[in-house]
N, C-alpha and C positions, 0 to 999 in steps of 0.2 A: 531680243531688244524691242521695247515698246515703240510703235510708230508715233512720230510727233503729231500731236493734236493741235488744232486751232481752237482755243477755248475763249469764248466770249463771256466775260464776267460783267453782270449788270446790277446796279442798284440806283434807285432814285430817292431812297429814304435815308440811307446811312451816309455819314461823313465818309469821304473817300479814304480817310485815315483809320477807319474802323479796324481794330486790331485783328479780329478773326479773318477779315477779308484781306486787308493790306499786308499784314505782317505774318500771317500764318498760311492761309490758303494759296494766295498768289505765289509767294516764294516756293511753296511745296510743288506747285505745278511747274514753275520755271526750273527748279532744281531737277525735276523729273524729265526735263527736255522738251516741254510743251511751250507753244507760242500763245501768249495771253494778250487779248485786247480787253482793256478795262474801261467800261462805260459807267460814269458816275458823275455826281454834281461837283466837279472840280472847281468851276468858276464860282458857284454859289458859296462854297466854303473857303475859297481862296487857296486851294490845294493844287499840287502838281502830281502827275503820274509817277509811279515808281520807276527807277532806272531799269532800262531793258524791257519795259512794258509799254505797248501802244495805248495811249489814253484818248478817250472820247468824252467830251463834256456834255452832260444832260442837265435839264432843270431839276430842282429839288422838289420833292413832294412833302409838304409840311402843313399840318393842321387841315383846314378846309381847302387849302390851295394845292390840289393834287392833279387836276385834270390836265393842265399844261404838261406836266412831267410825264403823265401816262401817255399822252398823245405823242410826245417826243420819243419816248421809249418804243412805242408801237411803230413809229416811222423808222427808227433805227433797226428794229427787228425785220421790217419789210425789206430794208435796204441791204443788210449784211447777214441777217439771221440764217439764211440758207447756205452761206459760204463758210460758216463755222462747222466744226465737227461736233461740238457740244456747247450748250449755253447754260451758264450757271446764274440762276436768279437768287436774289437775297431779300426780296420784298413781296408780300402778298399782292401789292398793287400791280406788280408785273404780270400776275396771272390775268388780270383784266387787260393789260396791254397785249397779251398774246392770244386772247380769246379769238377763235376763228382763224388764227394764223398757224397754230402749232403744227398742223399736218404739212405745212410748207417750210417749216424751219428745221434746223438741226435738233437732235434730241435735247430736251430741256431737263435740267436738274434744279430742283428748288431746295435750297438750303434753309431749313426751318429752324431759326434760332430765336423765336419768340412765340408765345401764345397770344396772338394778336387779339382774339376775341376776349380773352381774360383781361388784357391790358386796357380795354375800353373804359374801365372804371376810373382810370387815371388820365384819360384824355378829356381835358376841359372843353376842347373845341367840339366834342360830340354832345349834342343835346341829350339830356337824361332820357327823355321819352323815346329816343331813337336807338339807344344802345342795344336793347334786346333784338330789334330788327336787324341792326348792322351786324351783331354777333352771329345771327342766323345766316346772314349773307356770307360772312367770312367762313363759317363752317361748310356752307354749300360750295364755296370756292375751293376749300380743302378737299372735298370729295371729288370735284372736277380734276384737281391736280393729281389725285391718286390714279385717275384713269388716263391722264394725258402726259404726265411727267414722271421722272424718277425723283424720289424724295430722299434727302439726307436730314436726319434729326440731330439737333445739338444736345438733346437731353433724352435719357432713357424714358423719363416720365411722359414724353410727348407721344409715345406709342399708343397711349390710351385714347388719343384723339382720332386715330386713324383705324381703318378696318383691316388694312393689309400690313404685313411686316415690312419695315424699312430699316436700312442700315443707320446706325447711330455713330456719329463722329463727334465726340464730346467737345465742349468749349474749353479745351485744355490750352496750356501755354507752353512756350519753349522754356523748359526748366534748365537753368545753368548747371553745368557739370558739378560745380561745388559752390558753396557759399561760406562766407565768414560772418558769424553771428556776433554782433556787438555785445560785450559783457554788460555795458551800461548805456543808457540812452535817455534823452529827454525830449525827443521829437516824435510826434504822432502824425501819421499820414492818412490821407484819403485819396483814392485814385478812381476817377470815373465821372460821369455826368452828375451834376448837382441839381437836385429838385427836392421839393417837400416830401413826395412819397419815398424818395431815396434817403430821407433822414437829414436833409440839408439844415433845417431849423435846429435839430438836435445837435448837429455838429457845431454850429455857432454857439449854442448854449453851453456845450461841453467845454469849448475853448475858453469861453468867458468864465466858467467855473474853476478852471485850472490854469491860472496865469503862470504857474511854475513850469509848465510845459509849453513847447512850441508846437503849433498845429499847421501843417501844410496841406492844403486842399488843392488837388490837381485835376482840372477838368472844366469844361464849359458848364454854364449854369442856365437853368430856365429863367426867363425874363422876370418872373415875380420874385425870385430869390436874389437876383443880382444886387439890388440896392442894399440889402442886409449884409451881403458878403463884402461889398465895397466899403460900407461903413465899418464893419469889423476889421477889415484890413487897414483902413485909415487910422483906427484906434489902436492898432498894434495887437489886437486880440488874436489874430490868426494871419496866415499868409495865403491868399487865394492866388494860385499860379495859373489859373485859366487853362486853356487848351495847350497841350504839349504833344508832339509826335510820340508814339508809343515807346520807342526806344529811349527817348530822353526822359519820359515819365518814369519808366521802369528803373532807370539809373538813380532816381531819387529814393527808391524804396530801401535799399540795404542800409542797415544801421539804425533803422527806426525802432522806437519803443514798441509800437503796435500799429496795425492797420485796421481801419474802421469800415464797417458796412452796416449801417443802422437803418436798413430798409424797413418800411412799414408793412403791416399785415395786408397785403394786396394779393388778389388771386394769381396774377402773373408772376409774382415773386415766390409763391409757394413751391412751384415745380421747376423754376429756372435758377440754376446755380450762378450767383454773381461771379463773373470772371475775376473781379478784383480780389476775392478771397484766395483764389488759386495763385494769383500773381504775388500777393503778400507772402504766402507760404513758400512759393518758389524762390523768394529772395531772402529767406531766413527771418521773416517778420511774423510774430504771433498775431492772431486776429481777435477782434471783438465784433460780434455780430448778433443779429436778432433771430428769433426762433422760427423763421420761415423754414419749411421742411427741408428743402434742398440745402440751405445754408447749415442748418443744425446737423443734418446727416453728415455733411463733409467734416464739420468740426469734431463730431463724435468719432468718426472713423479715423481721422488724422490725429486726434488729440493735439490739435494745433492752435487752440485758443479757447475762448470763453463765449458762451451764449448768454445774452441778457434779455430781459423783457422788452417788448416793443415800447419805444418812447421813453425809456427809463434813463435819463441823463445821469442821475445819481448813481445808478448801478454801473454805468460805463466809467464814471469817475473812480468808483471804488476799485474796479478791475485795474485801471491804469495805475492807481496808487500802489496796488499790490505788485504790479510788474516792477515799479520803481523800488519797492521795499524788499522784494524777493527776486533778485536777478537770476538766481539759479532756476527757479520755477519758470520764469519767462524764457530762459534759454532752452529749457526742456520742451516747452510748447513750440518754440521756433524750430528746433531740431526735428521733433516728431512731424510737424507740418511739412517741412522740406522733404523728409524721407518719404512721406506718404505721396505727395504730389509727384515726386520724381518717378515713383513706380506706378502710379495709377491715373494721373491727370496730366500727362506729358505729351506735348505736340510732337516731340521727337519719335514717339511711339504711334500717335494717332495720325500724324501727317501722311505717312505712306498709305494708311488705310483710306484716308480721304482721296488721295490720288487714284488708288485702285478703283474706288467707287465711281469717280468721274470717268475713268477710262472704260469701265464696264458699261456705264450709261451711254457712252458714245457709240457703242456697238449695237444698241437696241434699235 
């Protein structure tokens, strides 16, 4: 029997309702019999800790306003970091918070689920002239983390960034034991954060071009996109449902005609699989996505949908019309996608691997 661990889970960047942290990793640790303390920006996002988990609120690190959150995280680590058995980080900012302290703390595991340096091209708050320098600093921090922490990677492609081998715990989802695929549908869904690099403008244009279908967009939006979403909702073009807890959002997926993921051609998207694609397939919904490598590879392997060119609203509309006109083909995409993720991208399989990796790190 595994000894109960005291696990300190920390983020200052992510919404405390982040699905990978809140709905997959923490329940996996609790189900394995471990005690979890979850330190996150509960107050900043208006969230509450999960049942049975001790919550500690930290400031949020956002845009150029990060120093206060880093200092608060550093203070928390000094106060309780040595009393945990293992500490689970979710942000590169926390590497700075732990710098110089790590030898006095419990073993640290850094869960790497973004290529932060590659994502700088989408961060408007980073001056263009500083992006190369900041990217170099991030890569330096990653080298330090390899020497000082245990790493978990959310993508196999992330291995190329590091010099040593590290375990991969994919960004999989809890796949239902079975799904019912609707024979016909007229509702299109999008799940996740809304921004222009994530195809937010194309989603609005697509809904405007296809008034015969209803479009439900579920998730928070970047400030520059909110006025357009509000106007489209007021006009009846689409329904912007804003943030929903993961379980409520997933309940909206079954029965949809298609799930959309119209991400732009950005370096960070090339090698990071959008979890929304797996969530759509796991609930019997065929997908329409753009040709970023990770997305296109999943669709090709699963035969669970269609890949369209970047920014091509007309192509997305043609695929949606084909799904309406040929329900048997749409059902085949849905069935193939579900079967694939049930066997290959399933947290019921990956969750125990994650727990074992944390347990092993605690003994180092």
